[in-house]
C-alpha positions in Angstrom: 89.7 101.7 101.3 93.5 102.5 102.0 95.3 100.2 103.9 98.9 101.3 105.4 100.9 98.5 107.0 103.8 99.7 109.3 106.9 97.3 110.1 110.2 97.5 111.2 110.4 98.4 114.8 112.1 97.0 117.6 114.0 97.8 120.6 117.4 99.3 119.9 120.1 101.2 121.9 120.8 104.8 121.9 122.8 105.6 119.2 121.8 102.3 116.8 119.3 102.3 113.7 116.1 101.0 112.5 114.6 101.0 109.1 110.9 101.6 108.9 108.8 100.0 106.2 105.4 101.2 105.0 102.9 99.3 102.2 100.3 100.9 101.2 97.3 99.7 99.2 94.2 100.8 97.8 95.1 104.1 96.3 97.5 105.3 93.1 100.4 105.4 95.6 102.5 106.9 93.1 100.3 110.3 93.0 100.5 111.2 96.7 103.0 112.7 98.9 103.8 110.3 102.1 104.4 111.0 105.6 106.2 109.3 109.0 104.4 110.4 112.5 104.9 109.5 115.7 103.2 109.5 119.1 104.8 108.9 122.2 103.6 107.4 125.7 101.5 109.9 126.7 102.0 112.4 124.1 100.1 113.8 121.0 100.9 112.2 117.7 103.4 115.0 116.1 104.4 114.8 112.2 108.0 113.5 111.5 108.5 113.3 108.2 107.1 113.9 104.7 108.1 113.0 100.5 106.5 114.2 97.8 105.2 111.9 95.1 108.0 111.5 92.9 110.3 111.4 95.7 112.4 114.8 95.1 111.5 116.7 98.1 111.4 115.8 101.4 110.7 117.3 104.7 111.5 117.0 108.5 110.8 118.2 112.0 113.7 120.0 113.4 114.7 117.1 116.0 115.2 114.6 113.5 117.0 116.5 110.5 120.7 114.6 109.8 119.6 111.4 111.7 116.5 110.0 109.8 115.8 109.9 106.2 112.5 109.5 104.6 112.8 107.4 100.9 109.8 105.7 98.8 109.7 102.9 96.2 106.5 104.0 94.3 107.1 100.6 92.3 106.6 98.5 95.4 104.3 100.9 96.8 106.3 101.5 99.8 107.6 104.3 102.3 110.6 104.0 103.9 111.7 105.8 107.2 116.1 105.1 108.0 116.3 106.2 111.3 120.1 106.5 112.7 121.5 107.7 115.6 118.8 106.7 117.9 117.9 108.3 121.3 115.8 107.8 123.9 113.1 110.5 123.2 112.5 108.8 119.7 110.9 106.1 121.7 107.0 105.8 120.2 105.1 104.4 117.8 105.6 105.4 114.3 102.6 105.8 111.8 102.8 106.4 107.8 100.0 108.5 106.0 99.3 109.9 103.0 99.3 113.3 102.9 97.7 116.3 101.3 100.9 117.7 100.2 104.5 117.4 101.2 104.5 121.0 102.4 103.3 122.3 105.6 100.9 121.5 107.1 101.1 117.8 106.3 97.6 116.8 106.9 97.0 113.0 107.0 94.3 111.8 104.4 93.8 108.3 105.6 93.0 106.2 108.7 95.9 105.3 110.4 97.2 101.6 110.7 98.2 100.1 113.5 102.0 101.7 113.4 105.1 100.1 114.4 106.6 100.4 118.1 110.1 101.9 118.6 112.1 101.5 121.8 115.4 103.3 122.2 117.3 102.3 125.3 119.6 104.8 127.0 
């Protein structure tokens, strides 16, 4: 049973920064691509960023390119999302998941965790 635990969310003003963490257990973490997704109120969950098992390759949705950075520490079974220059439209619950591949279509493999809420005030 894979467990994904997200943390690091909070309330921040527009232009601010947050760093999200996702701790994974129950799977050989270093063998899998990982991704971040988000779900804004009243909207469907959307892909945000992905990273290959090695950490060499990364992918981002256009709306966060240049502002967000995904990274991972395989020794700690943890994936991170550094979010800079935050905008009110980034407000959402953020989730991580194991991916079938770091390349599109970024299909998630496991059950979703509880997510972490990011609220960006204007």
